[in-house]
TORVEXMI-814489 format. One record per atom (N, C-alpha, C): residue number from 0; atom name; x, y, z. Coordinates in steps of 0.05 Angstrom, whole numbers, plus 32768, in hexadecimal, padded with zeros to 4 digits. Example, Ala and Ser with C-alpha at 12.3 -4.5 7.8 and 13.67 -1.06 7.14 Angstrom:
BEGIN
@nr->0	atom->N	xx->8108	yy->7F8E	zz->809C $
@nr->0	atom->CA	xx->80F6	yy->7FA6	zz->809C $
@nr->0	atom->C	xx->8108	yy->7FBE	zz->809C $
@nr->1	atom->N	xx->8101	yy->7FD3	zz->808E $
@nr->1	atom->CA	xx->8111	yy->7FEB	zz->808F $
@nr->1	atom->C	xx->8102	yy->8001	zz->809D $
//
This chain:
BEGIN
@nr->0	atom->N	xx->85F9	yy->7C9B	zz->82C2 $
@nr->0	atom->CA	xx->85E1	yy->7CAB	zz->82C0 $
@nr->0	atom->C	xx->85C9	yy->7C97	zz->82BE $
@nr->1	atom->N	xx->85B5	yy->7C9D	zz->82CD $
@nr->1	atom->CA	xx->859D	yy->7C8D	zz->82CD $
@nr->1	atom->C	xx->8587	yy->7C9C	zz->82BD $
@nr->2	atom->N	xx->857B	yy->7C8E	zz->82AA $
@nr->2	atom->CA	xx->8567	yy->7C9A	zz->8299 $
@nr->2	atom->C	xx->854C	yy->7C8D	zz->82A1 $
@nr->3	atom->N	xx->8539	yy->7C9D	zz->82A9 $
@nr->3	atom->CA	xx->851F	yy->7C93	zz->82B0 $
@nr->3	atom->C	xx->850A	yy->7C9F	zz->829E $
@nr->4	atom->N	xx->84F4	yy->7C92	zz->829C $
@nr->4	atom->CA	xx->84DE	yy->7C9B	zz->828B $
@nr->4	atom->C	xx->84CE	yy->7CB1	zz->8298 $
@nr->5	atom->N	xx->84BB	yy->7CBB	zz->8289 $
@nr->5	atom->CA	xx->84A8	yy->7CCF	zz->8292 $
@nr->5	atom->C	xx->8491	yy->7CC1	zz->829F $
@nr->6	atom->N	xx->8487	yy->7CCE	zz->82B5 $
@nr->6	atom->CA	xx->8470	yy->7CC2	zz->82C3 $
@nr->6	atom->C	xx->8459	yy->7CD5	zz->82C0 $
@nr->7	atom->N	xx->8442	yy->7CC9	zz->82BC $
@nr->7	atom->CA	xx->8429	yy->7CD8	zz->82BA $
@nr->7	atom->C	xx->841B	yy->7CD8	zz->82D5 $
@nr->8	atom->N	xx->840B	yy->7CEB	zz->82DA $
@nr->8	atom->CA	xx->83FB	yy->7CED	zz->82F3 $
@nr->8	atom->C	xx->83DE	yy->7CF3	zz->82EA $
@nr->9	atom->N	xx->83CD	yy->7CF6	zz->82FE $
@nr->9	atom->CA	xx->83B1	yy->7CFC	zz->82F8 $
@nr->9	atom->C	xx->83AF	yy->7D18	zz->82EA $
@nr->10	atom->N	xx->83C0	yy->7D2B	zz->82F2 $
@nr->10	atom->CA	xx->83BE	yy->7D45	zz->82E7 $
@nr->10	atom->C	xx->83D0	yy->7D49	zz->82CF $
@nr->11	atom->N	xx->83E4	yy->7D39	zz->82CC $
@nr->11	atom->CA	xx->83F8	yy->7D3D	zz->82B6 $
@nr->11	atom->C	xx->83F8	yy->7D24	zz->82A4 $
@nr->12	atom->N	xx->83EC	yy->7D27	zz->828D $
@nr->12	atom->CA	xx->83EC	yy->7D12	zz->8279 $
@nr->12	atom->C	xx->8406	yy->7D14	zz->8269 $
@nr->13	atom->N	xx->8410	yy->7CFE	zz->825F $
@nr->13	atom->CA	xx->8429	yy->7CFE	zz->824F $
@nr->13	atom->C	xx->8423	yy->7D09	zz->8233 $
@nr->14	atom->N	xx->8436	yy->7D18	zz->822A $
@nr->14	atom->CA	xx->8435	yy->7D23	zz->820F $
@nr->14	atom->C	xx->843E	yy->7D0C	zz->81FC $
@nr->15	atom->N	xx->8437	yy->7D0E	zz->81E2 $
@nr->15	atom->CA	xx->8440	yy->7CF9	zz->81CF $
@nr->15	atom->C	xx->845F	yy->7CF6	zz->81CF $
@nr->16	atom->N	xx->846E	yy->7D0C	zz->81D2 $
@nr->16	atom->CA	xx->848A	yy->7D0B	zz->81D3 $
@nr->16	atom->C	xx->8494	yy->7CFC	zz->81EB $
@nr->17	atom->N	xx->8488	yy->7D00	zz->8203 $
@nr->17	atom->CA	xx->848F	yy->7CF2	zz->821C $
@nr->17	atom->C	xx->8488	yy->7CD3	zz->8219 $
@nr->18	atom->N	xx->8472	yy->7CCE	zz->820C $
@nr->18	atom->CA	xx->846A	yy->7CB2	zz->8208 $
@nr->18	atom->C	xx->847F	yy->7CA4	zz->81F6 $
@nr->19	atom->N	xx->8487	yy->7CB1	zz->81E2 $
@nr->19	atom->CA	xx->849B	yy->7CA6	zz->81CF $
@nr->19	atom->C	xx->84B6	yy->7CA2	zz->81DD $
@nr->20	atom->N	xx->84BD	yy->7CB5	zz->81EE $
@nr->20	atom->CA	xx->84D6	yy->7CB3	zz->81FD $
@nr->20	atom->C	xx->84D5	yy->7C9A	zz->820F $
@nr->21	atom->N	xx->84BE	yy->7C96	zz->821D $
@nr->21	atom->CA	xx->84BB	yy->7C7E	zz->822E $
@nr->21	atom->C	xx->84BC	yy->7C64	zz->821D $
@nr->22	atom->N	xx->84B1	yy->7C65	zz->8205 $
@nr->22	atom->CA	xx->84B1	yy->7C4E	zz->81F4 $
@nr->22	atom->C	xx->84CE	yy->7C47	zz->81EB $
@nr->23	atom->N	xx->84DD	yy->7C5C	zz->81E3 $
@nr->23	atom->CA	xx->84F9	yy->7C57	zz->81DA $
@nr->23	atom->C	xx->850A	yy->7C4C	zz->81F2 $
@nr->24	atom->N	xx->8505	yy->7C58	zz->820A $
@nr->24	atom->CA	xx->8514	yy->7C4F	zz->8221 $
@nr->24	atom->C	xx->850E	yy->7C31	zz->8228 $
@nr->25	atom->N	xx->84F5	yy->7C29	zz->8226 $
@nr->25	atom->CA	xx->84ED	yy->7C0D	zz->822C $
@nr->25	atom->C	xx->84F8	yy->7BFA	zz->8217 $
@nr->26	atom->N	xx->84F9	yy->7C03	zz->81FE $
@nr->26	atom->CA	xx->8504	yy->7BF2	zz->81E9 $
@nr->26	atom->C	xx->8522	yy->7BEC	zz->81EE $
@nr->27	atom->N	xx->8530	yy->7C00	zz->81F7 $
@nr->27	atom->CA	xx->854C	yy->7BFC	zz->81FD $
@nr->27	atom->C	xx->8551	yy->7BED	zz->8218 $
@nr->28	atom->N	xx->853F	yy->7BF0	zz->822A $
@nr->28	atom->CA	xx->8543	yy->7BE3	zz->8244 $
@nr->28	atom->C	xx->853B	yy->7BC6	zz->8245 $
@nr->29	atom->N	xx->8527	yy->7BBE	zz->8235 $
@nr->29	atom->CA	xx->851C	yy->7BA2	zz->8236 $
@nr->29	atom->C	xx->8532	yy->7B8D	zz->8231 $
@nr->30	atom->N	xx->8543	yy->7B8F	zz->821C $
@nr->30	atom->CA	xx->8556	yy->7B79	zz->8218 $
@nr->30	atom->C	xx->856B	yy->7B76	zz->822F $
@nr->31	atom->N	xx->8571	yy->7B8E	zz->823A $
@nr->31	atom->CA	xx->8584	yy->7B8D	zz->8251 $
@nr->31	atom->C	xx->8578	yy->7B7F	zz->8269 $
@nr->32	atom->N	xx->855F	yy->7B86	zz->826F $
@nr->32	atom->CA	xx->8552	yy->7B79	zz->8286 $
@nr->32	atom->C	xx->854D	yy->7B5B	zz->8281 $
@nr->33	atom->N	xx->8547	yy->7B54	zz->8268 $
@nr->33	atom->CA	xx->8545	yy->7B37	zz->8262 $
@nr->33	atom->C	xx->855F	yy->7B29	zz->8265 $
@nr->34	atom->N	xx->8575	yy->7B36	zz->825D $
@nr->34	atom->CA	xx->858F	yy->7B2A	zz->8260 $
@nr->34	atom->C	xx->8597	yy->7B25	zz->827D $
@nr->35	atom->N	xx->8591	yy->7B39	zz->828E $
@nr->35	atom->CA	xx->8596	yy->7B35	zz->82AB $
@nr->35	atom->C	xx->8585	yy->7B1F	zz->82B7 $
@nr->36	atom->N	xx->856C	yy->7B1D	zz->82AD $
@nr->36	atom->CA	xx->855B	yy->7B07	zz->82B8 $
@nr->36	atom->C	xx->8566	yy->7AEC	zz->82B0 $
@nr->37	atom->N	xx->8570	yy->7AE9	zz->8298 $
@nr->37	atom->CA	xx->857C	yy->7AD0	zz->8290 $
@nr->37	atom->C	xx->8595	yy->7ACA	zz->82A1 $
@nr->38	atom->N	xx->85A6	yy->7ADE	zz->82A6 $
@nr->38	atom->CA	xx->85BD	yy->7AD9	zz->82B5 $
@nr->38	atom->C	xx->85B6	yy->7AD0	zz->82D1 $
@nr->39	atom->N	xx->85A1	yy->7ADB	zz->82DD $
@nr->39	atom->CA	xx->8599	yy->7AD3	zz->82F8 $
@nr->39	atom->C	xx->8590	yy->7AB6	zz->82F9 $
@nr->40	atom->N	xx->8588	yy->7AAA	zz->82E3 $
@nr->40	atom->CA	xx->857F	yy->7A8F	zz->82E2 $
@nr->40	atom->C	xx->8596	yy->7A7C	zz->82DF $
@nr->41	atom->N	xx->85AE	yy->7A84	zz->82DA $
@nr->41	atom->CA	xx->85C4	yy->7A72	zz->82D7 $
@nr->41	atom->C	xx->85CE	yy->7A69	zz->82F3 $
@nr->42	atom->N	xx->85CC	yy->7A50	zz->82F9 $
@nr->42	atom->CA	xx->85D5	yy->7A46	zz->8313 $
@nr->42	atom->C	xx->85F2	yy->7A4B	zz->8319 $
@nr->43	atom->N	xx->8603	yy->7A4A	zz->8304 $
@nr->43	atom->CA	xx->861F	yy->7A4E	zz->8308 $
@nr->43	atom->C	xx->8625	yy->7A68	zz->8314 $
@nr->44	atom->N	xx->8618	yy->7A7D	zz->830C $
@nr->44	atom->CA	xx->861D	yy->7A98	zz->8316 $
@nr->44	atom->C	xx->8615	yy->7A9C	zz->8333 $
@nr->45	atom->N	xx->8601	yy->7A8D	zz->833C $
@nr->45	atom->CA	xx->85F8	yy->7A8F	zz->8358 $
@nr->45	atom->C	xx->860D	yy->7A84	zz->836B $
@nr->46	atom->N	xx->861C	yy->7A70	zz->8361 $
@nr->46	atom->CA	xx->862F	yy->7A63	zz->8373 $
@nr->46	atom->C	xx->864C	yy->7A6E	zz->836E $
@nr->47	atom->N	xx->864F	yy->7A80	zz->835C $
@nr->47	atom->CA	xx->8669	yy->7A8B	zz->8356 $
@nr->47	atom->C	xx->8672	yy->7A9E	zz->836B $
@nr->48	atom->N	xx->8689	yy->7A9A	zz->8376 $
@nr->48	atom->CA	xx->8694	yy->7AAC	zz->838B $
@nr->48	atom->C	xx->86B1	yy->7AB4	zz->8382 $
@nr->49	atom->N	xx->86B2	yy->7AC5	zz->836F $
@nr->49	atom->CA	xx->86CC	yy->7ACE	zz->8365 $
@nr->49	atom->C	xx->86CA	yy->7AEB	zz->835A $
@nr->50	atom->N	xx->86E1	yy->7AF4	zz->8351 $
@nr->50	atom->CA	xx->86E2	yy->7B0F	zz->8345 $
@nr->50	atom->C	xx->86D1	yy->7B10	zz->832B $
@nr->51	atom->N	xx->86C2	yy->7B25	zz->8327 $
@nr->51	atom->CA	xx->86B1	yy->7B27	zz->830F $
@nr->51	atom->C	xx->86C1	yy->7B25	zz->82F5 $
@nr->52	atom->N	xx->86D9	yy->7B2F	zz->82F5 $
@nr->52	atom->CA	xx->86EA	yy->7B2E	zz->82DD $
@nr->52	atom->C	xx->86F1	yy->7B11	zz->82D7 $
@nr->53	atom->N	xx->86F6	yy->7B02	zz->82EB $
@nr->53	atom->CA	xx->86FC	yy->7AE5	zz->82E9 $
@nr->53	atom->C	xx->86E3	yy->7AD5	zz->82DF $
@nr->54	atom->N	xx->86CC	yy->7ADE	zz->82E9 $
@nr->54	atom->CA	xx->86B2	yy->7AD1	zz->82E2 $
@nr->54	atom->C	xx->86AE	yy->7AD5	zz->82C3 $
@nr->55	atom->N	xx->86B5	yy->7AEC	zz->82B9 $
@nr->55	atom->CA	xx->86B1	yy->7AF1	zz->829D $
@nr->55	atom->C	xx->86C2	yy->7ADE	zz->828C $
@nr->56	atom->N	xx->86DA	yy->7AD9	zz->8295 $
@nr->56	atom->CA	xx->86EC	yy->7AC7	zz->8287 $
@nr->56	atom->C	xx->86E0	yy->7AAA	zz->8288 $
@nr->57	atom->N	xx->86D5	yy->7AA3	zz->829F $
@nr->57	atom->CA	xx->86CA	yy->7A87	zz->82A2 $
@nr->57	atom->C	xx->86B2	yy->7A83	zz->828F $
@nr->58	atom->N	xx->86A2	yy->7A97	zz->828C $
@nr->58	atom->CA	xx->868A	yy->7A95	zz->827B $
@nr->58	atom->C	xx->8692	yy->7A95	zz->825F $
//
């Protein structure tokens, strides 16, 4: 399931509840996105050509 935030437009301003929901979503999403960014910087993973389960054991 994909959870997305609420979007505001010119005619539809966000309610305080929608703003809080977006805030909670971003707080949970940020550490995951930072983790993926760090993994992308590992040179070992860019050259790794094996089964992901095997890669987990190697790391």
